N, C-alpha and C positions, 0 to 999 in steps of 0.2 A: 286291926284294920290297916293295910297297907294306906299309904297317902291318897292313894288314887280313889282306892273305896271311900276315903272320907270325904274326899272332893264330892264325888259323885252323890255321898249321903245329904253333904251340904246342899247342893243344886238340888236334889229331890225336894227336902225340905223349904228349900226356897221358892220352888214352883208349886209344891202342892200347899194347902191351907194346914199350919199345924195346929197340934193339940194345945189347949191354954198353958199345960205345964213346960212343954217344949219351948212356946213362945216366950214365956217368962224368963227361962233360962238363957235363951238367944238374946233378949232385952239385958240381962246382967250382965252377960257377956260383951255385948255390945257397949254399954256403959264404960266399962274398963276398957275396950280397945279406943274410944271416942276421946279419951284422957291419954293415951299412949303417944310418946311421940315418936314411934314407929310407924303409927297409922298415917298413910299417904294418900293425897288426894288424887285420883286418876280419872281416867274417863268411862269407868265404869257406871256412872250415872246414866249415860244413855241408854245402856245395856242392862243394867240392875237397878231399876229405880226400885228403892226400899220403901213401903208404903208404911209396913208395920214397926221398922224399927229403923227410924229416921238418923239416928245419931252416927250412924256410920254410911249412910249413902254415897255411893260413888268412891269409897276409900278403899284401899286395901294394905295389907300388911306390908311393911318395907323388909320385915324380914324374911318371911317365907313366900312373899308375893300372892298369897291368895287372895281374893275378892273377900272382904268382911263381911258382906251381906251373906255369904256362903260358909264361910269359916264357922262364924259364930253359931250357926244352924246344924253344923255335924255334931251329932251326939258324941263321937269320938275323939275327933278334933282335938288337938293339946295346943294351947298357945305356945308357939316356939320360946318365948322368954316367960313360962311358966305363971302367967297372972291368972290362967283360969284353967 
């Protein structure tokens, strides 16, 4: 998948309720991201309230600049630091 396709997949998973297995994987990734020094707080909280994965609400990746709420939900997206 291209980067654009991964981003769109993440947005789709953010907007449409996820299956339990996908949500569990998103939460696993979010825990890793929440502890990463490259996770930056931005203005995404107003636009992307994340009620199911709160650890990363309003954060984005300082490396790739993607909102973490969508990045952790994209099945084919890979962490740019290879953490997941």
